C-alpha positions as CSV (number, residue, x, y, z in Angstrom):
1,M,46.5,41.8,69.6
2,V,48.9,38.9,69.2
3,A,51.9,41.1,70.1
4,M,50.1,42.4,73.1
5,V,49.3,38.9,74.4
6,V,52.9,37.8,73.8
7,A,54.2,40.9,75.6
8,K,51.9,40.3,78.6
9,G,52.9,36.7,78.7
10,I,56.6,37.6,78.8
11,G,55.9,40.0,81.6
12,A,54.0,37.5,83.7
13,A,56.5,34.7,83.0
14,Y,59.5,36.9,83.8
15,R,59.1,36.1,87.5
16,L,59.5,32.4,87.0
17,P,63.3,32.5,86.4
18,L,63.6,35.5,88.8
19,T,62.1,33.4,91.6
20,N,64.6,30.6,90.9
21,L,67.4,33.1,90.9
22,L,66.4,35.0,94.1
23,G,64.7,32.3,96.0
24,T,61.6,32.9,98.2
25,E,63.3,35.3,100.5
26,G,64.7,37.4,97.6
27,M,61.2,37.4,96.0
28,G,59.8,38.5,99.4
29,G,62.1,41.5,99.3
30,Y,61.2,42.2,95.6
31,Q,57.5,42.0,96.5
32,L,57.9,44.4,99.4
33,V,59.3,47.1,97.1
34,F,56.9,46.7,94.2
35,P,53.6,47.6,95.9
36,V,55.0,50.9,97.0
37,Y,56.1,51.6,93.4
38,A,52.7,50.5,92.1
39,L,51.0,52.9,94.5
40,L,53.1,55.9,93.4
41,L,52.6,54.9,89.8
42,A,48.9,54.8,90.2
43,L,48.8,58.2,91.9
44,S,51.1,59.8,89.4
45,S,50.4,58.6,85.9
46,T,48.4,55.3,85.5
47,A,45.1,57.2,85.0
48,V,46.4,59.5,82.3
49,P,46.1,57.2,79.2
50,T,42.4,56.4,80.1
51,M,41.5,60.0,80.8
52,L,43.1,61.2,77.5
53,S,41.4,58.5,75.4
54,R,38.0,59.6,76.8
55,Q,38.7,63.3,76.2
56,I,40.0,62.7,72.6
57,V,37.0,60.6,71.7
58,R,34.7,63.3,72.9
59,S,36.4,66.2,71.2
60,P,39.6,65.9,69.2
61,S,40.6,69.6,69.5
62,F,39.9,69.8,73.2
63,G,41.6,66.4,73.7
64,Y,44.7,67.6,72.0
65,A,44.8,70.6,74.4
66,V,44.5,68.2,77.3
67,F,47.3,66.1,75.9
68,R,49.7,69.0,75.6
69,R,48.9,70.2,79.1
70,A,49.3,66.6,80.4
71,L,52.9,66.5,79.0
72,T,54.0,69.3,81.2
73,L,52.0,68.1,84.2
74,M,53.4,64.5,83.9
75,L,57.0,65.8,83.8
76,W,56.7,67.5,87.2
77,I,54.6,64.8,88.8
78,G,57.0,62.0,87.6
79,L,60.0,64.0,88.9
80,G,58.3,64.6,92.2
81,A,57.3,60.9,92.6
82,T,60.9,59.8,91.8
83,L,62.4,62.1,94.4
84,L,59.7,61.1,97.0
85,L,60.4,57.4,96.6
86,S,64.2,58.0,96.8
87,A,63.7,60.0,100.0
88,L,61.5,57.4,101.6
89,A,63.7,54.4,100.7
90,V,65.3,53.9,104.1
91,P,62.2,54.6,106.3
92,L,59.9,52.5,104.2
93,S,62.2,49.5,104.1
94,S,62.6,49.8,107.9
95,A,58.8,50.0,108.4
96,Q,58.3,46.9,106.3
97,G,60.7,45.0,108.6
98,Y,63.4,44.4,105.9
99,P,65.8,47.4,106.1
100,A,68.2,46.0,103.5
101,M,65.6,46.7,100.7
102,W,66.4,50.5,100.6
103,R,68.7,49.7,97.6
104,G,65.7,48.3,95.7
105,Y,63.8,51.5,96.2
106,L,66.6,53.6,94.8
107,A,67.0,51.3,91.8
108,L,63.3,51.5,91.0
109,A,62.6,55.2,91.7
110,P,63.6,56.7,88.2
111,A,61.1,54.4,86.6
112,L,58.3,56.6,87.9
113,L,59.6,59.6,85.9
114,F,59.8,57.5,82.7
115,V,56.3,56.0,83.1
116,A,54.9,59.5,83.7
117,L,56.5,60.9,80.6
118,A,55.2,58.0,78.5
119,A,51.7,58.2,79.8
120,P,50.3,61.1,77.6
121,F,51.7,59.5,74.5
122,R,50.1,56.1,75.5
123,G,46.8,57.9,75.9
124,W,47.1,59.6,72.5
125,L,47.9,56.3,70.7
126,Q,45.2,54.5,72.6
127,A,42.5,57.0,71.7
128,N,43.4,56.9,68.0
129,L,43.5,53.0,68.1
130,H,47.1,52.7,67.1
131,T,47.2,49.2,68.7
132,G,50.3,48.2,66.8
133,A,52.4,51.0,68.3
134,L,51.0,50.3,71.8
135,S,51.6,46.5,71.5
136,G,55.2,47.3,70.4
137,A,55.7,49.5,73.4
138,V,54.6,46.8,75.8
139,L,56.7,44.2,74.0
140,V,59.8,46.4,74.2
141,E,59.1,47.1,77.9
142,Q,58.7,43.4,78.8
143,L,61.7,42.2,76.7
144,T,64.0,44.9,78.2
145,K,62.8,43.9,81.7
146,L,64.6,40.6,81.2
147,C,67.9,42.5,81.6
148,G,67.0,42.6,85.3
149,L,67.7,38.8,85.3
150,G,71.3,39.5,84.1
151,F,71.8,42.2,86.7
152,A,70.5,40.0,89.5
153,Y,72.7,37.1,88.4
154,L,75.8,39.3,88.4
155,L,75.1,40.7,91.8
156,R,73.8,37.6,93.6
157,T,77.3,36.8,94.9
158,R,77.6,40.2,96.5
159,S,74.4,40.1,98.5
160,L,70.7,39.1,98.2
161,A,69.6,42.7,98.6
162,L,71.9,43.9,95.7
163,A,70.6,41.1,93.5
164,V,67.0,42.3,94.2
165,A,68.1,45.8,93.4
166,G,69.6,44.7,90.1
167,A,66.3,43.0,89.1
168,L,64.4,46.2,90.0
169,F,66.9,48.3,88.0
170,G,65.9,46.2,85.0
171,V,62.3,47.5,85.4
172,T,63.7,51.1,85.4
173,L,65.6,50.4,82.1
174,S,62.5,48.9,80.5
175,E,60.4,51.9,81.3
176,L,63.0,54.2,79.8
177,L,63.0,52.3,76.5
178,C,59.2,52.2,76.6
179,F,59.1,56.0,76.8
180,L,61.5,56.3,73.9
181,W,59.4,53.9,71.9
182,V,56.1,55.7,72.3
183,L,57.8,59.1,71.6
184,V,59.3,57.7,68.3
185,A,56.0,56.0,67.4
186,Y,54.1,59.3,67.9
187,R,56.4,61.1,65.4
188,A,56.6,58.1,63.0
189,L,52.8,58.1,62.7
190,G,52.9,61.7,61.5
191,Y,52.0,63.6,64.7
192,R,53.9,66.7,65.7
193,L,53.8,68.8,68.8
194,S,52.3,72.3,68.3
195,T,50.5,75.0,70.2
196,P,46.9,73.8,70.7
197,S,43.9,75.9,69.6
198,V,42.5,75.7,73.2
199,L,44.8,76.7,76.0
200,L,44.0,75.0,79.3
201,P,45.2,75.7,82.9
202,I,46.5,72.9,85.0
203,R,43.4,72.6,87.3
204,P,40.9,71.2,84.7
205,V,43.4,68.5,83.7
206,L,43.9,67.5,87.3
207,K,40.1,67.5,87.8
208,A,39.5,65.3,84.7
209,T,42.2,62.9,85.9
210,L,41.1,62.6,89.5
211,P,38.3,60.0,89.0
212,Y,40.5,57.7,87.0
213,T,43.4,58.2,89.5
214,L,41.2,57.2,92.4
215,S,39.9,54.2,90.5
216,S,43.4,53.0,89.6
217,A,44.9,53.8,93.0
218,V,42.7,51.9,95.4
219,M,44.0,48.4,94.9
220,P,47.7,49.6,94.9
221,V,46.8,51.2,98.3
222,V,45.6,47.8,99.4
223,G,48.9,46.3,98.1
224,F,50.9,48.9,100.0
225,F,49.2,48.0,103.3
226,D,49.8,44.4,102.5
227,S,53.5,45.1,102.1
228,L,53.4,46.8,105.5
229,L,51.2,44.3,107.4
230,L,51.6,40.8,105.9
231,V,55.2,40.1,106.9
232,R,54.6,41.4,110.4
233,L,51.4,39.3,110.7
234,F,53.2,36.2,109.5
235,S,56.0,36.9,111.9
236,L,53.6,36.5,114.8
237,T,53.8,32.7,114.3
238,M,57.2,32.3,112.6
239,P,60.7,33.8,112.5
240,L,61.2,37.0,110.4
241,E,63.2,35.2,107.6
242,S,60.5,32.5,107.3
243,A,57.8,35.3,107.2
244,V,59.6,37.0,104.4
245,S,60.1,33.7,102.6
246,G,56.4,32.9,103.0
247,Y,55.5,36.3,101.7
248,G,57.8,35.7,98.7
249,L,56.3,32.3,98.1
250,L,52.7,33.5,98.1
251,T,53.1,36.8,96.2
252,G,56.1,35.8,94.0
253,A,56.1,32.1,93.1
254,V,52.3,31.5,93.5
255,G,51.3,35.0,92.5
256,T,53.2,34.8,89.2
257,L,51.3,31.7,88.1
258,V,48.0,33.1,89.2
259,N,48.6,36.4,87.4
260,L,49.7,34.7,84.1
261,P,46.2,33.8,82.9
262,V,44.9,37.1,84.3
263,V,47.2,39.3,82.2
264,L,46.7,37.2,79.1
265,T,42.9,37.4,79.3
266,L,43.0,41.1,80.1
267,A,44.7,41.8,76.8
268,F,41.1,41.8,75.5
269,V,40.4,44.8,77.6
270,T,43.1,47.0,76.0
271,T,40.9,48.6,73.4
272,V,37.5,48.2,75.1
273,I,37.5,51.8,76.5
274,P,37.7,53.7,73.2
275,L,35.1,51.3,71.6
276,V,32.6,51.5,74.3
277,A,33.2,55.3,74.7
278,R,32.5,55.8,71.0
279,A,29.3,53.9,71.2
280,L,28.3,55.9,74.3
281,S,29.1,59.2,72.6
282,S,27.0,58.3,69.6
283,R,24.2,57.3,72.0
284,S,24.3,53.7,70.8
285,L,23.2,51.6,73.8
286,E,23.3,48.5,71.6
287,G,26.9,49.2,70.7
288,V,27.8,49.6,74.4
289,R,26.1,46.4,75.4
290,S,27.4,44.4,72.4
291,N,31.0,45.3,73.0
292,S,30.7,44.8,76.7
293,S,29.0,41.4,76.4
294,R,31.6,40.1,74.0
295,T,34.5,41.2,76.1
296,L,33.1,39.8,79.3
297,L,32.3,36.4,77.6
298,S,35.8,36.2,76.1
299,V,37.4,36.9,79.4
300,L,35.2,34.4,81.2
301,C,35.8,31.6,78.7
302,L,39.5,32.0,79.0
303,S,39.9,32.7,82.8
304,L,37.6,30.0,84.1
305,P,39.3,26.9,82.5
306,S,42.7,28.5,83.3
307,S,41.8,28.7,87.0
308,V,40.7,25.0,87.1
309,L,43.8,23.9,85.2
310,L,46.1,25.7,87.6
311,A,44.4,24.1,90.6
312,L,44.6,20.6,89.1
313,L,48.2,20.9,87.9
314,A,49.5,22.7,91.0
315,P,51.4,19.8,92.5
316,R,53.2,19.3,89.2
317,L,53.8,23.0,88.3
318,L,55.7,24.1,91.4
319,P,58.5,21.5,91.2
320,L,58.6,21.9,87.4
321,L,58.9,25.7,87.3
322,Y,60.8,26.3,90.5
323,P,63.3,23.5,90.8
324,S,65.6,25.6,93.1
325,L,62.9,25.7,95.9
326,S,62.9,23.1,98.6
327,P,60.5,20.1,98.7
328,S,58.6,21.7,101.6
329,A,58.2,24.9,99.6
330,H,56.9,22.9,96.7
331,R,54.3,21.2,98.9
332,L,53.2,24.4,100.6
333,G,53.2,26.3,97.3
334,S,51.0,23.7,95.7
335,F,48.3,24.1,98.3
336,L,48.5,27.9,98.1
337,L,48.3,27.8,94.3
338,A,45.3,25.4,94.2
339,L,43.4,27.8,96.6
340,S,44.6,31.0,94.9
341,A,43.6,29.7,91.4
342,A,40.0,30.6,92.3
343,T,40.9,34.3,92.1
344,V,41.7,34.1,88.4
345,P,38.1,34.5,87.0
346,L,37.2,36.8,89.9
347,T,40.1,39.2,89.2
348,S,39.8,39.1,85.4
349,L,36.0,39.8,85.4
350,G,36.4,42.4,88.1
351,Q,39.0,44.3,86.0
352,V,36.7,44.1,83.0
353,Y,33.9,45.7,84.9
354,A,36.2,48.4,86.1
355,A,37.3,49.2,82.6
356,L,33.7,49.3,81.4
357,L,32.6,51.6,84.2
358,G,35.4,54.0,83.2
359,A,34.3,53.8,79.6
360,V,30.7,54.8,80.5
361,D,31.8,57.7,82.8
362,R,31.6,55.8,86.1
363,A,35.3,55.7,87.1
364,G,34.3,57.2,90.4
365,Q,32.0,54.3,91.1
366,S,34.8,51.9,90.2
367,A,37.0,53.6,92.8
368,R,34.3,53.2,95.4
369,N,34.0,49.5,94.5
370,Q,37.7,49.0,94.9
371,A,37.7,50.8,98.2
372,L,34.9,48.5,99.4
373,A,36.9,45.4,98.3
374,G,40.1,46.7,99.8
375,G,38.4,47.3,103.1
376,A,37.0,43.8,103.0
377,K,40.5,42.4,102.4
378,L,42.1,44.4,105.2
379,L,39.5,43.2,107.7
380,A,39.7,39.6,106.5
381,S,43.5,39.7,106.7
382,L,43.5,41.0,110.2
383,A,41.0,38.4,111.3
384,L,42.3,35.3,109.4
385,I,46.1,35.6,109.1
386,P,46.8,35.3,112.8
387,L,44.6,32.2,112.8
388,L,45.5,30.6,109.5
389,G,48.8,32.1,108.4
390,L,49.4,32.0,104.7
391,Y,46.1,30.3,104.1
392,G,44.4,33.2,105.8
393,A,46.1,35.6,103.3
394,V,44.7,33.5,100.4
395,A,41.2,33.6,101.9
396,A,41.5,37.4,102.3
397,Q,42.3,37.7,98.6
398,L,39.3,35.6,97.7
399,V,37.1,37.9,99.8
400,C,38.6,41.0,98.2
401,H,38.1,39.9,94.6
402,A,34.6,38.4,95.2
403,V,33.5,41.7,96.7
404,Y,35.1,43.7,93.8
405,L,33.4,41.6,91.1
406,C,30.0,41.7,92.7
407,S,30.1,45.4,93.2
408,G,31.4,46.0,89.7
409,Y,28.6,43.9,88.2
410,L,25.9,45.7,90.2
411,S,27.3,49.1,89.3
412,Y,27.5,48.4,85.6
413,R,24.1,46.8,85.5
414,H,22.7,49.9,87.1
415,R,24.3,52.0,84.4
416,A,23.9,50.0,81.2
417,G,21.3,47.3,82.2
418,A,21.7,43.5,82.5
419,L,23.7,41.7,79.8
420,S,22.3,38.6,78.2
421,L,25.1,36.2,79.1
422,S,23.4,33.5,81.2
423,K,23.2,30.8,78.4
424,P,26.8,31.1,77.1
425,M,28.1,31.4,80.7
426,L,26.3,28.1,81.5
427,F,27.9,26.4,78.4
428,C,31.3,27.7,79.4
429,T,30.9,26.4,83.0
430,L,29.8,23.0,81.8
431,S,32.6,22.7,79.3
432,T,35.1,23.6,82.1
433,L,33.7,20.9,84.4
434,V,34.0,18.2,81.7
435,M,37.5,19.4,81.0
436,A,38.4,19.2,84.7
437,L,37.1,15.6,84.9
438,V,39.2,14.6,82.0
439,V,42.4,16.3,83.3
440,S,41.9,15.0,86.9
441,L,41.9,11.4,85.5
442,S,44.8,12.0,83.2
443,V,47.2,13.4,85.7
444,R,47.2,10.2,87.7
445,F,48.8,8.1,85.0
446,I,51.8,10.4,84.0
447,P,54.6,10.4,86.6
448,N,56.9,12.9,84.8
449,N,56.0,16.5,85.7
450,L,57.0,18.1,82.4
451,L,55.2,15.4,80.3
452,C,52.2,15.6,82.6
453,V,51.8,19.4,82.4
454,A,52.5,19.6,78.6
455,L,50.1,16.8,77.7
456,N,47.3,17.9,80.0
457,V,47.5,21.5,78.8
458,L,47.1,20.2,75.2
459,L,44.4,17.8,76.2
460,A,42.5,20.3,78.2
461,G,42.7,22.9,75.4
462,A,41.4,20.4,72.9
463,V,38.6,19.1,75.0
464,Y,37.5,22.6,76.0
465,A,37.7,24.0,72.4
466,I,35.6,21.1,71.1
467,L,33.0,21.5,73.7
468,L,32.7,25.3,73.1
469,K,32.4,24.6,69.4
470,I,29.6,22.1,70.0
471,S,27.8,24.5,72.3
472,G,28.2,27.4,69.8
473,V,30.0,29.7,72.2
474,S,32.5,31.9,70.3
475,I,35.6,33.5,72.0
476,R,36.4,36.7,70.1
477,H,37.0,40.3,71.0
478,A,34.6,43.1,70.5
479,D,34.2,44.1,66.9
480,K,35.8,47.4,66.0
481,E,33.5,49.8,64.3
482,K,34.1,50.2,60.6
483,T,34.2,54.0,60.8
484,H,35.9,56.1,63.4
485,D,36.0,59.8,63.9
486,H,39.7,60.0,64.7
487,V,41.8,63.1,64.9
488,G,43.1,63.3,61.3
489,R,46.8,63.6,60.8
490,N,46.4,66.5,58.4
491,G,44.7,68.7,61.0
492,N,46.4,71.5,62.9
493,E,46.0,69.7,66.2
494,Q,48.6,67.1,65.3
495,R,51.2,69.1,63.7
């Protein structure tokens, strides 16, 4: 778990030096390319680990047959996605209003193949609770991604577009090494590829993957439309370069800080699907509810104070973390960050409910919830951005994540019943309010940005932890069951 949290933290913090290196316009170009990649990734391979973990939990022999078939399927899907993105590089970059970004698409396209090849092995390791191997894969992936900083630095004197392409090539290299890691881990754990006892055609595997694919693809579709629409909507009230810079400031500089606590808190969700699925398969409603409640409470207790702390420290964080940006960008970014911080608990809890719905065989409902939230965001963006500019984009994000959380809560409540979390949630909220009062007073007396941020983070953490201790609220992950019916390494299905 610690390695997973560290790896997620590295991945989220990676964009801090990248923003300083590329600037807001360069990050705008980077953020134009990435949503298209994320969409193709979701359509091609993101759902496979979740689907496999569910199938293996239900039936080890059948799950292994699905795993073997998925290996072949992912090879062809990954290759097709890579060729498709390469072919669309020029028309996509032109449609987004920034033609020079075609190089970024070409640099990132091979990553789709490597992620697709790694997906079945990730699913196998996840289903058998090899969290150490999975954490190592994420750590290798995030550390290797740092090479993109070096590529961007070397190419920055040539052109901004080449520097962005260099940073994106670092992502491709990281996915290659991640695939090699999970392949070696699979063999090191004693597993071997062999002919499964059950031979499956392609169609059932595609059918089993479809609900998870739809669930994971809806929000990337929203991000894809954002990449097509936002810059053009911003350009209605400002020049194109300013529109791209504003897009980069919102989705790059501000988005990085907002996503940092989100990815750290969502490390708790990594193993929730196999645990809840096992409880469901053994018809243990108490196990389902217990693991769900603890995961939700843990994520809430971490995301809510993080959101408040980001908002209070926003005027100090932007100049501290992005010294290369202009004072006007610091001021604008501080306002955007203070507003966007409200999405942290909404996003975190919404993602937890999505994972829980997948674990209890309601991935299709999760996809419908995401479609509803995405539609709400699209309508809000079209209505608010022409009036409010960047602030309208933040408001549209808030609408999207609020709708997503509410729909996820109602869907899961319908499936598993209401969870008894009102009392600890109240204590968590009150503790956060007291922490916010202390920090809001403290920031006024410390002029140095670094000292102010460091001391107030420590102060906030101490105050919050003490208050939670007094109230009796415990932040811990769902307990792993002491006995698991894993696929044994001595069976024929592994060798």
